[in-house]
C-alpha positions in Angstrom: 28.9 31.1 4.4 26.0 32.8 2.4 24.5 30.7 -0.4 22.5 31.9 -3.4 20.0 29.7 -4.9 17.8 29.7 -8.0 15.7 27.5 -10.2 17.3 25.9 -13.1 16.4 23.5 -15.9 18.4 21.2 -18.3 17.6 18.7 -21.1 17.8 14.9 -20.7 16.9 13.3 -24.0 13.4 14.6 -24.8 12.6 15.6 -21.3 13.4 18.9 -19.3 14.7 18.3 -15.8 14.1 21.1 -13.3 15.7 21.6 -10.0 17.6 24.2 -7.9 21.3 25.4 -8.0 23.1 26.5 -4.9 26.1 28.7 -5.3 28.2 29.6 -2.2 29.2 33.2 -2.2 33.0 32.8 -2.1 35.5 35.5 -2.6 37.4 35.8 -5.9 37.0 33.9 -9.2 38.1 30.4 -8.2 36.1 27.5 -9.7 34.0 25.7 -7.2 33.7 22.0 -6.6 30.0 20.7 -7.1 27.8 18.0 -6.0 24.6 16.5 -7.6 22.1 15.4 -5.1 19.0 13.1 -5.8 16.2 12.0 -3.6 14.8 8.6 -2.8 12.1 6.4 -4.2 9.1 8.4 -5.3 10.2 11.7 -3.5 10.4 15.0 -5.1 12.8 17.9 -4.6 12.2 20.2 -1.8 12.1 19.3 2.0 15.2 17.8 3.5 16.9 17.3 0.1 17.3 21.0 0.0 18.4 21.0 3.6 21.4 18.6 2.7 22.2 20.8 -0.3 22.4 23.9 1.8 24.5 22.3 4.5 27.0 21.2 1.8 26.9 24.5 0.0 27.8 26.5 3.1 31.1 24.7 3.0 32.1 26.3 -0.4 30.7 23.6 -2.6 28.1 24.3 -5.4 25.0 21.9 -5.2 22.4 20.9 -7.6 19.1 19.2 -6.5 16.7 18.0 -9.1 13.4 16.0 -9.8 13.7 13.0 -11.9 11.7 12.8 -15.1 8.1 11.9 -14.6 8.1 13.3 -11.0 7.6 16.6 -9.5 8.4 19.7 -11.6 10.3 17.6 -14.3 8.9 16.7 -17.6 8.2 13.1 -18.8 5.4 10.5 -19.2 4.0 8.5 -17.8 3.7 10.6 -14.7 4.6 8.9 -11.3 6.7 6.1 -13.0 10.0 5.3 -11.2 12.4 3.7 -13.7 15.9 3.3 -12.3 17.6 3.2 -15.7 16.1 6.6 -16.7 16.8 8.0 -13.2 20.5 7.1 -13.7 20.5 9.0 -17.0 18.9 11.9 -15.2 21.8 11.9 -12.6 24.3 11.9 -15.5 22.4 14.9 -17.1 22.6 16.7 -13.8 26.5 16.1 -13.7 26.6 17.4 -17.3 24.7 20.5 -16.2 27.1 21.1 -13.4 30.2 20.8 -15.7 28.6 23.3 -18.1 28.4 26.0 -15.5 31.3 28.6 -15.7 31.8 28.8 -11.8 32.2 24.9 -11.6 35.3 23.0 -11.7 34.4 20.0 -14.0 37.3 18.1 -12.4 35.9 18.2 -8.9 32.4 16.7 -9.1 30.8 14.5 -6.4 27.4 12.7 -6.1 25.1 12.4 -3.1 22.2 9.9 -2.9 20.0 8.5 -0.3 17.8 5.3 -0.2 16.9 4.5 -3.8 19.2 7.3 -5.0 21.9 6.0 -2.6 22.0 3.0 -5.0 22.0 5.3 -8.0 24.9 7.2 -6.4 26.9 3.8 -6.2 26.3 3.1 -9.9 27.1 6.5 -11.1 30.4 6.6 -9.1 31.4 3.2 -10.4 30.6 4.1 -14.1 30.9 7.8 -14.6 34.6 9.0 -14.8 33.5 12.6 -14.2 32.7 11.7 -10.7 35.5 12.1 -8.0 33.8 11.0 -4.8 30.5 9.7 -3.5 28.2 9.9 -0.4 25.7 7.0 -0.3 23.1 7.2 2.5 21.0 4.2 3.7 21.3 3.0 0.0 19.3 0.4 -1.9 21.6 -2.6 -2.3 19.4 -5.3 -3.9 15.9 -4.8 -5.0 15.4 -8.5 -5.2 16.4 -9.4 -1.8 14.7 -6.5 -0.2 11.6 -7.3 -1.9 11.6 -10.8 -0.7 11.7 -9.6 2.9 8.9 -7.2 2.3 6.4 -9.7 0.7 5.1 -12.8 2.4 5.6 -15.8 0.2 1.9 -16.4 0.3 1.5 -13.0 -1.4 4.1 -13.3 -4.2 1.8 -14.9 -6.8 -0.8 -12.0 -6.4 1.9 -9.5 -6.6 3.4 -11.1 -9.8 -0.2 -11.4 -11.2 -0.6 -7.6 -10.7 2.7 -6.9 -12.6 1.5 -9.2 -15.4 -2.0 -7.7 -15.7 -0.5 -4.2 -15.8 1.6 -5.1 -18.8 -1.3 -6.5 -20.6 -3.3 -3.5 -20.0 -0.6 -1.3 -21.3 -0.4 -3.5 -24.4 -4.0 -2.9 -25.0 -3.4 0.9 -24.8 -4.8 1.5 -21.4 -3.1 4.0 -19.1 -0.6 2.6 -16.6 -2.1 1.2 -13.5 -1.2 2.9 -10.2 -1.1 2.3 -6.6 -0.5 4.5 -3.4 3.2 4.9 -2.6 2.6 4.8 1.2 -0.2 3.8 3.5 -0.8 2.4 6.9 -0.4 -1.2 7.7 -3.0 -3.6 6.4 -4.1 -1.0 3.7 -4.5 -2.6 0.3 -2.7 -1.4 -2.8 0.2 0.3 -1.2 3.9 0.1 -2.5 5.5 0.9 0.9 3.0 0.0 3.7 3.6 0.8 7.3 3.7 3.9 9.7 7.5 4.4 9.3 7.3 5.3 5.5 3.9 6.8 5.8 4.9 9.2 8.5 8.0 10.3 7.0 6.7 10.8 3.3 3.4 12.5 4.4 5.4 14.8 6.6 7.7 15.7 3.7 4.6 16.3 1.6 4.1 19.6 3.5 7.4 20.8 2.1 7.1 19.3 -1.3 3.8 20.4 -2.9 4.5 18.5 -6.2 4.8 15.2 -4.4 1.9 12.8 -5.0 1.2 9.6 -3.0 0.9 7.6 -6.2 3.3 5.5 -8.3 2.8 3.2 -11.3 2.6 -0.6 -10.6 5.5 -1.0 -13.0 7.5 1.2 -10.7 7.4 -1.4 -8.0 8.1 -4.2 -10.5 11.3 -2.4 -11.6 12.3 -1.7 -8.1 12.3 -5.3 -7.3 14.6 -6.0 -10.1 17.2 -3.2 -9.5 20.6 -4.4 -8.2 22.9 -1.3 -7.7 25.0 -3.2 -5.0 26.7 -5.1 -7.8 28.6 -2.0 -8.8 30.1 -1.2 -5.4 33.4 -3.1 -5.8 34.2 -0.9 -8.9 34.0 2.4 -7.2 37.5 2.5 -5.8 39.9 4.3 -5.7 37.2 7.0 -5.7 36.5 7.9 -2.0 33.1 6.5 -0.7 31.3 7.4 2.5 28.4 5.1 3.4 25.9 6.0 6.0 23.9 3.1 7.3 21.1 3.0 9.8 21.5 0.1 12.4 17.9 -0.9 12.3 16.9 -0.2 8.6 14.0 -2.2 7.4 13.5 -0.4 4.2 17.0 -1.0 2.7 18.1 -3.7 5.1 21.1 -3.0 7.2 22.9 -6.3 6.7 22.8 -5.9 2.9 24.3 -2.4 3.2 27.1 -3.7 5.5 27.9 -6.6 3.3 28.1 -4.3 0.3 30.4 -1.9 2.3 32.7 -4.7 3.0 33.0 -5.5 -0.7 33.9 -1.9 -1.6 37.5 -1.0 -2.3 39.4 1.7 -0.2 39.3 4.5 0.4 36.0 4.1 2.1 34.3 5.2 5.4 31.3 3.9 7.3 29.0 6.0 9.5 26.7 3.8 11.5 23.7 5.6 13.1 21.2 4.3 15.6 17.6 3.7 14.5 15.6 3.0 11.4 15.9 4.1 7.7 14.3 7.6 8.1 16.3 8.7 11.2 19.1 9.7 8.8 16.9 12.5 7.8 15.2 13.4 11.1 16.9 12.4 14.4 20.4 12.3 12.9 20.1 15.1 10.2 22.9 17.2 11.7 25.3 14.3 11.9 24.6 12.9 8.5 24.6 16.3 6.8 27.9 17.3 8.5 29.5 13.9 7.6 28.6 14.5 4.0 29.8 18.0 4.0 33.0 17.0 5.6 33.6 14.2 3.1 33.1 16.5 0.0 35.1 19.2 1.6 38.0 16.7 2.1 37.9 14.8 -1.2 36.8 17.5 -3.9 
């Protein structure tokens, strides 16, 4: 199925959110189901986010990808700050925009999220009555528990001191302190160290010209306090597909499986081999097809 796509923008409080709308070229005047898609922690629209949208749109479903405020093409200050509460509002604004479009059936709205936004999708599905079904891919479940695994106990005080110093600096009127989002193992001042994250995000950078390898220090502090998994039991009876990587070290596999077990039916689990980023690379065809199938069935 042919799909038309064009740039769009819509308001969210005092910011303008920018993204891409995908409209399948279907016959007749029937209203279309639609899906809002958001990317993971610190990423921007473009790259494989658009690949997922196109795969879903080819099944006759309108799609909207977007940059969260403070990132990429969207407005908002301070730049490069990742606030989960505001990103949830951006998701809701994206849903509102979809509902406003004349070709969209506002009664058939889905959400798709991956990694950090996989957690967002769980929260939105549980709390927004406009959402009919959800696909959550390699989602963040517990920022607190994930953070404990990523930081050696001997390094916790230094990390907490970094957070406190940043807050004091902001109080004095200084600009937010920043750090690299990704870097190689052993590199100082990196939010997500290691080759796995570095290779994926730097690879995506070639397709996402607005992406910057920089986040505010407070972004990491907020990420470690974000607990989207607590909402999962409240999603049902909305259908939920969760896609989990068997060897996920970024959003730990066991936390995802535990959360899935706590979810109410109807639900389905797709377990793929490999680490976190294989969902987008090695298993893209499988994960994108599963998402398209899920929305085709339930919207």
